[in-house]
Structures are given as structure tokens and as C-alpha cells.
Phi, psi and omega in degrees: 000111182203135174125201181284127181250106180279134172239126187285151177274174180277058179269140174267344180278098185293322179298317178296318179299314181293321181295315180292321179294317178299319179298320179291320179295323178294341185242027166108003177300138188256339182203145179237133172248124175275117180222113175219103186281350184247355185288148170289166179300321181293317179293320179301316179296316182295314182293316181295322179297315180293320179294322179297316178298319179298312182296323178301323180295335179255008182052043181246132179295143170244124174245156185252131176288116169075312194280089181295327179297320179292319177302315181291320181298320183268349190057046174290176189278348178163192182225162169239130181243141178249193186294335182255007181260188175299156179287164176300318181299318179294317179296317180296319179295320184284324187264342179092180189281346190257352179275155174283131173233107178264151185226131172284125179247355177055244177238030190243106183292325179292323176299320178296317178298319179295319179297319176300315181295332182273357176107021178296149177270329177206165181237134178251131178244145178142174014269143180272329182225161176302139182240142176276350185250332182229138179267129176243136178272009187206168172240131182275135179285126179304337181298338181294334179294314178298317181297317180291319181298330182271353187226345183234120185276061177224155172299143182244132179246137176248142186214157176112094178066029185290131168229174178303314184291322182283328182286328187306310181292334178285326175294320177298331179280348176128002178293138180266335181218150173240122181271135183220140173244283187294328181299335179256305189288334178265001180287150176298327178229091182302325179295314180295320178296320178295318180299321180296318180285322179297330181291348178290339188260139181295146177270131178302141179256148181290152173277187185295340180268001179087001180264151179284000000 
């Protein structure tokens, strides 16, 4: 797990959502999280179904924010759970060993350690900067990325007001993915914005046999 981590906005226009997501996928997005806190159950199902089909075409995982029932219904690739959602242990038990289970750790290293012990697939830290899409009652210290990278053997995601310039020093500290909403979806050209952020991450090089 490495690269640009797309998180969808609370858009009701599904065609617009799919077009922007497709542009980002064409330009290097590595993972998509469907997150819509205002959608009705019917809209959530319709959007997640369409996004899953889109992501399958790009061989990109789609995870669902919070709604494990929706993940299971669609056989999506996993879920992301936050502080007010089901625990990592509950998600892992319900979804089984092979699904992705991401966990919000905010600015709490012990919470991250606990999530790792419960079977998390990756850990998300933040918010690091003010966000136009999510309200944070705190600011996360960038030093937590270095601390987690040196002590917890899981991929690390940084979130909260991410732009190319803000994500770069966190990647240098050990972040494997940068999650973005407005930097991509509110951009005049979502594809170009995605390409700029994806370029922050190193491209795997082939071994002597030519295999990655």
C-alpha cells in the first residue's frame, strides 16, 4: 500500500463523482475510500456499486468508510473505521482475514498500537492541517509519523488538509500514503492534481529478473 489515497466527498451527483474518480485513477491513485456522510442508504448503495465497478477496472481497491454491511453486500475490498465506528477487532471478525481494515489513529500512538494488535491493515494519522471537508478538534504532531514508522510494521496514511506541499515532509518521515479529498475533487483538473500527488511516491524498480 503506497501512493495517493482518494477519499470521496459528500457529493450527490454520482456522474460527477465517477468522472473525477476516474481521472484520478488514470493518473496514479492507489486506493479509493467511499465516504459520504450525508447520503441516503439508496444513494450510498448506488454510488458504492458504481465506484466498485470503476475501481475493478483499474485494479484499485475500494474500501467503505464505516458501513461493514455495505462492504459485505458488495464484496468490496474492506472498510475504514474511526473513533465512533466499530472497533478494528469487530471489523476483522465480521469481514474475515483477507479484507482491508483501516483504522483512524488520529494523533494517538497507543491507539495505533492497539489497532495493530487487533488486526488493522493500515493506520491513518491526522488531521495534520485544517481541512475543508472534515472537522478536527486537534492538530496532529508530524513527529507521530516517524514514531509509528519506527515501531509499528503497518502502512501509514496521513490525512487532513493534504496537498502536494503538505504531504511531502510527512512522506519523508515515513508515511506510505497521503489521503486527499478536496485537493483532488475540488481541483479544476482532478487528473492533473492526482498525478502531482502520486509523483511524491517512489516507483518500484524491477529486480535483476525484470520482476517487480
